[in-house]
C-alpha positions in Angstrom: -1.7 2.7 28.6 -1.4 5.9 30.4 -3.6 7.7 28.1 -5.6 6.8 25.0 -6.6 9.0 22.1 -9.9 8.2 20.5 -11.7 9.4 17.4 -15.4 8.5 16.9 -18.1 6.9 19.2 -16.8 5.7 22.6 -20.1 4.2 23.5 -19.3 1.4 21.0 -17.2 -0.1 23.8 -20.4 -0.8 25.7 -21.4 -3.6 23.1 -20.2 -7.1 23.0 -16.8 -7.1 21.3 -15.0 -9.8 19.4 -11.3 -9.2 18.1 -10.5 -10.6 14.6 -6.8 -10.8 13.7 -4.5 -12.6 11.3 -1.9 -12.3 8.7 -1.1 -9.3 6.5 -0.9 -11.9 3.6 -4.1 -14.0 3.7 -5.2 -16.4 1.2 -8.2 -15.7 -0.7 -10.2 -18.0 1.4 -8.9 -16.4 4.6 -9.7 -13.0 3.4 -13.3 -14.0 2.5 -13.8 -15.8 6.0 -12.5 -12.5 7.8 -14.9 -10.5 5.6 -17.8 -12.7 6.2 -17.2 -12.9 10.0 -17.0 -9.1 10.2 -20.1 -8.6 8.3 -22.1 -11.2 10.3 -20.8 -10.0 13.7 -21.7 -6.5 12.9 -25.2 -7.5 11.9 -25.5 -9.2 15.3 -24.8 -6.0 17.2 -21.3 -7.1 18.2 -18.3 -4.7 17.8 -15.6 -6.1 15.6 -12.2 -5.0 17.0 -9.1 -5.1 15.0 -5.8 -3.2 14.0 -6.8 -1.9 10.5 -3.7 -3.5 9.1 -3.4 -4.9 5.6 -4.8 -8.4 5.1 -7.2 -10.0 7.7 -7.7 -6.9 9.8 -8.9 -4.8 7.1 -11.1 -7.5 5.6 -12.9 -7.9 8.8 -13.5 -4.2 9.2 -14.7 -3.9 5.4 -17.0 -6.7 6.1 -18.7 -4.7 8.8 -18.9 -1.6 6.7 -20.2 -3.3 3.6 -23.5 -3.5 5.1 -26.3 -1.3 3.9 -27.5 -0.7 7.4 -24.6 -0.8 9.9 -25.9 -1.9 13.2 -22.7 -1.8 15.2 -19.5 -0.1 13.5 -16.2 -1.6 14.0 -13.6 -0.5 16.5 -9.9 -0.1 15.1 -6.8 0.1 17.2 -4.0 1.5 15.4 -0.3 2.1 16.0 0.1 5.8 14.6 -1.4 9.0 15.7 -5.1 9.2 14.6 -4.2 11.7 12.0 -1.6 9.5 10.4 -3.3 7.0 8.2 -1.2 3.7 7.8 -1.1 2.1 5.5 -1.9 5.0 3.2 -4.3 2.9 1.0 -6.7 2.6 3.9 -7.5 6.3 3.9 -11.1 5.7 2.8 -12.0 3.0 5.4 -9.9 4.8 8.1 -12.1 8.0 7.5 -15.4 5.9 7.4 -14.6 4.2 10.7 -13.6 7.4 12.5 -16.8 8.9 11.3 -19.2 6.1 12.1 -17.2 3.7 14.4 -14.1 4.3 16.7 -10.5 4.6 16.2 -8.2 4.3 19.2 -4.3 4.9 19.6 -2.1 5.4 22.6 0.2 7.4 20.3 -0.3 11.1 20.3 -1.5 13.0 17.1 1.3 13.2 14.5 3.0 10.1 15.6 4.3 7.9 12.6 4.1 4.2 12.8 7.3 2.5 14.0 7.9 -1.4 14.5 7.9 -1.3 18.4 4.4 0.4 18.4 2.7 -2.7 16.8 3.1 -5.1 19.7 1.9 -2.4 21.9 -1.1 -1.9 19.7 -1.8 -5.6 19.9 -2.3 -5.7 23.7 -5.0 -3.1 23.5 -6.8 -5.3 20.9 -6.5 -8.1 23.2 -7.6 -6.2 26.2 -10.7 -4.9 24.4 -11.7 -8.4 23.1 -14.1 -10.6 24.8 -13.3 -13.3 22.3 -10.3 -13.2 20.1 -10.6 -15.1 16.7 -7.4 -15.8 14.5 -8.4 -16.3 10.9 -4.9 -17.0 9.4 -1.4 -16.7 10.9 2.0 -18.1 10.7 3.8 -19.4 13.7 5.4 -16.0 14.6 4.3 -12.4 14.1 1.8 -9.8 15.4 -1.2 -12.3 15.7 0.7 -14.5 18.0 1.7 -11.5 20.1 -1.9 -10.6 20.5 -2.8 -14.1 21.3 -0.2 -14.3 24.1 -1.7 -10.9 25.4 -5.1 -12.4 25.3 -4.3 -15.4 27.2 -2.7 -13.1 29.9 -5.9 -11.6 30.3 -8.1 -14.8 30.3 -9.7 -13.7 26.9 -11.0 -16.7 25.0 -8.9 -17.5 21.9 -10.4 -19.1 18.8 -8.9 -20.2 15.4 -10.3 -20.9 12.1 -9.1 -24.4 10.6 -7.0 -24.1 7.5 -5.1 -26.4 5.4 -1.9 -27.8 7.1 0.0 -27.3 3.7 -0.6 -23.5 3.7 1.8 -21.4 5.7 -0.9 -19.0 6.6 -2.5 -21.8 8.7 0.6 -22.7 10.6 -0.1 -20.6 13.5 -4.1 -21.4 13.7 -3.3 -25.0 13.3 -0.8 -24.9 16.3 -3.6 -23.1 18.4 -6.4 -25.7 17.5 -3.8 -28.4 18.5 -3.1 -26.7 21.8 -6.9 -26.6 22.6 -8.2 -23.5 21.2 -11.7 -23.7 20.0 -12.4 -23.8 16.1 -14.4 -21.3 14.3 -16.5 -22.8 11.5 -19.0 -20.1 11.2 -20.2 -17.2 13.2 -22.3 -19.4 15.4 -19.3 -20.8 17.2 -18.3 -17.2 18.2 -21.8 -16.5 19.3 -21.6 -19.5 21.5 -18.4 -18.4 22.9 -20.0 -15.2 24.0 -23.1 -16.9 25.4 -25.3 -15.5 22.8 -26.4 -18.8 21.0 -26.7 -22.0 23.4 -27.9 -24.4 20.9 -24.7 -26.2 20.7 -24.2 -26.4 24.4 -27.0 -29.1 24.6 -27.5 -32.6 23.4 -30.7 -32.5 21.2 -30.7 -36.1 20.7 -34.0 -37.5 21.6 -33.8 -41.1 23.0 -37.5 -41.5 23.9 -39.3 -44.4 22.1 
């Protein structure tokens, strides 16, 4: 972007950063997973980057903000001006993140959200992420746009396995089939960041 507008603590971008994205219409298990990943990553001093949209995005942010003592608040990238809350029901968490975390937009103040702004927003999410985790997604939509933008930038993409019978898992199933690493819990993400190396070694002891 030619220019970025921000509200909050820009020094959060100096932390390790993980993007968590997904459908606006998650299953209950998908929403719980996003919330849990957000809470645990925040406690591990990792900034959770997402788009503050309905569904997976806001669940991940809410997970971070649910902690009694927030170690590293989240980073939200939005498609409207920083003074235009969208969707309107996210007003409280929007204000909390702008106070304790960081909200970023390339749209100037007063800009209303428009369909073309969301794919533009997604490329910023991808660019800010060291690892991008897709919790639930269909074959098409904003999450897959973000995935493509991440891959252009050599950002590691990971996906949460889901039931093949659930349409919200169609996109993640395809990503796993194409070779993306699975996320069973937060340890998988820490390994991808190089922060937990236990699973990189063979701990089998063959000594008699």
